[in-house]
C-alpha positions in Angstrom: -8.4 -2.9 -10.4 -11.9 -3.9 -11.4 -14.9 -2.0 -10.3 -17.3 -5.0 -10.6 -18.5 -5.9 -7.1 -20.9 -8.4 -5.6 -24.3 -6.7 -5.6 -25.5 -8.3 -2.4 -22.4 -7.1 -0.6 -22.8 -3.6 -2.0 -26.5 -3.5 -0.9 -25.6 -4.6 2.6 -22.8 -2.0 2.9 -25.1 0.8 1.5 -27.7 -0.2 4.1 -25.2 0.2 6.9 -23.8 3.5 5.6 -27.4 4.8 5.4 -27.8 3.9 9.1 -24.5 5.5 9.9 -25.6 8.8 8.3 -28.8 8.7 10.3 -26.9 8.0 13.6 -24.6 10.9 12.8 -27.7 13.3 12.7 -28.1 13.5 9.0 -31.2 12.8 6.9 -30.2 10.1 4.4 -33.3 10.7 2.3 -32.4 14.3 1.4 -31.4 15.0 -2.2 -27.7 15.4 -1.6 -27.4 12.2 0.4 -29.8 9.8 -1.2 -27.2 8.1 -3.4 -24.3 8.6 -0.9 -24.6 5.2 0.9 -24.1 3.3 -2.4 -21.3 5.7 -3.5 -19.5 5.1 -0.2 -20.1 1.3 -0.5 -18.5 1.3 -4.0 -15.6 3.6 -2.9 -14.8 1.4 0.1 -14.8 -1.8 -2.0 -12.4 -0.1 -4.4 -10.1 1.4 -1.7 -10.0 -1.9 0.1 -9.7 -4.0 -3.0 -6.4 -5.5 -1.9 -8.1 -8.3 -0.1 -9.0 -9.7 -3.5 -5.4 -9.8 -4.7 -2.6 -12.3 -4.1 0.7 -10.3 -3.9 2.9 -13.4 -4.2 1.2 -14.3 -7.4 1.5 -10.8 -8.7 5.3 -11.1 -8.4 5.5 -14.6 -9.8 3.3 -13.7 -12.8 6.4 -12.0 -14.4 9.6 -13.9 -13.4 12.7 -13.6 -15.6 15.8 -15.6 -14.9 18.9 -13.4 -15.5 22.0 -15.2 -14.5 24.2 -12.1 -14.5 21.8 -9.7 -12.7 23.1 -9.3 -9.1 23.0 -5.5 -8.7 20.5 -3.5 -6.7 17.1 -2.9 -8.4 15.1 0.0 -6.9 11.6 1.2 -7.7 11.2 4.5 -5.7 8.5 7.1 -5.2 5.7 4.5 -5.6 2.5 6.4 -4.6 0.5 4.6 -2.0 -3.0 5.2 -0.5 -4.2 3.1 2.4 -6.7 3.2 5.3 -5.7 3.2 8.9 -7.3 0.3 10.6 -7.7 2.3 13.9 -9.9 5.1 12.6 -10.6 4.1 9.0 -9.1 7.3 7.8 -6.6 7.5 4.9 -2.9 7.6 5.0 -0.9 8.3 1.9 2.7 8.8 0.7 5.5 7.0 -1.1 7.1 3.6 -0.9 10.7 2.9 -2.0 11.4 -0.7 -2.7 14.8 -2.3 -3.6 16.1 -5.8 -3.9 19.3 -7.6 -5.0 18.4 -10.6 -7.2 19.8 -14.1 -6.8 18.6 -15.6 -10.1 15.2 -14.2 -10.7 13.9 -10.7 -11.3 10.3 -9.5 -11.7 8.7 -6.9 -13.9 9.1 -3.5 -12.4 5.4 -2.8 -12.5 4.8 -5.9 -10.3 6.7 -4.1 -7.4 4.2 -1.2 -7.6 1.3 -3.7 -7.8 2.4 -5.4 -4.7 2.5 -2.1 -2.9 -1.1 -1.5 -4.0 -2.3 -4.9 -3.1 -1.1 -4.6 0.5 -1.9 -0.9 0.9 -5.5 -1.3 -0.3 -6.4 -3.0 2.9 -7.1 -1.8 6.5 -3.5 -1.3 7.6 -0.9 0.2 9.9 2.1 1.5 8.2 4.5 -0.6 10.2 2.8 -3.9 9.1 2.4 -2.7 5.5 6.2 -2.1 5.3 7.0 -5.6 6.5 4.4 -7.3 4.3 5.9 -5.7 1.2 9.4 -6.8 2.3 8.3 -10.3 3.2 6.3 -10.8 0.0 9.2 -9.9 -2.3 11.6 -12.0 -0.2 9.3 -15.1 -0.4 8.4 -14.7 -4.1 12.0 -14.0 -5.4 14.3 -15.3 -2.8 16.7 -12.4 -3.5 20.0 -11.6 -1.7 18.1 -8.9 0.2 15.0 -6.6 0.2 14.7 -3.0 1.4 11.4 -1.2 1.9 11.0 2.4 3.1 7.6 4.1 3.4 7.0 7.8 4.1 3.4 8.7 4.7 1.0 11.3 6.1 -1.8 10.1 8.3 -5.2 11.8 8.3 -5.9 10.4 11.7 -3.1 12.6 13.0 -4.0 15.6 10.7 -7.8 15.8 11.0 -8.3 14.6 14.6 -6.3 13.9 17.7 -3.1 15.9 17.8 -3.9 17.7 14.4 -0.3 17.9 13.2 -0.5 18.9 9.6 3.2 18.5 8.6 4.2 15.3 10.3 5.5 12.4 8.2 5.9 8.9 9.4 8.8 6.9 8.0 9.1 3.1 8.4 11.7 0.7 7.1 12.2 -3.0 6.8 15.3 -4.9 5.5 16.5 -8.4 4.8 19.7 -10.0 3.8 22.4 -7.8 2.2 20.4 -4.6 3.2 21.1 -5.4 6.8 24.8 -4.5 6.2 25.6 -0.8 6.6 27.3 -0.2 3.3 24.4 -1.7 1.2 21.8 0.1 3.3 23.7 3.4 2.9 23.8 2.9 -0.9 20.0 2.2 -0.9 19.3 5.4 1.1 21.6 7.5 -1.1 19.9 6.2 -4.3 16.3 6.8 -3.0 17.3 10.3 -1.9 18.9 11.3 -5.3 16.7 13.3 -7.7 17.4 12.9 -11.4 17.5 16.0 -13.7 
């Protein structure tokens, strides 16, 4: 992801973050904080850079037509980092994505890039899970898509209930993955550790 940003937007964001520091009781002009507003502005533009990406085009940029490929394809343990839209605090974890092709497959890295494109936005995990599923379904028209996300939420760990070990799991399925046997195979495969 590029780190070249619109300078006017960065300046406006930095101005707002400087004001936030002041309102929180800090002195934004002290040595340790003087560059913080711009650092935060750049960090937020990077962490929320998914708005600049088109996930459907990511998938379609690497289509391959394999007539005989109709078995399950899974990319598991895809690291994800997102920002909860309710408190603008991070949540992070893993996505497991599978699909059963009709005619087209996509490059494996494109699946991970789609996860990034949607997760690097203000999100809730439930919607994120469905957006990844729907994108792959629309771009590839496969026989089915399965997405499972497991994540820890800083809004539950640092504030509120302060539960350090809780993990939220969400899932979304289409097509063949709505059948028990196919779904069970998917869960077995994402649970298996190699080596």
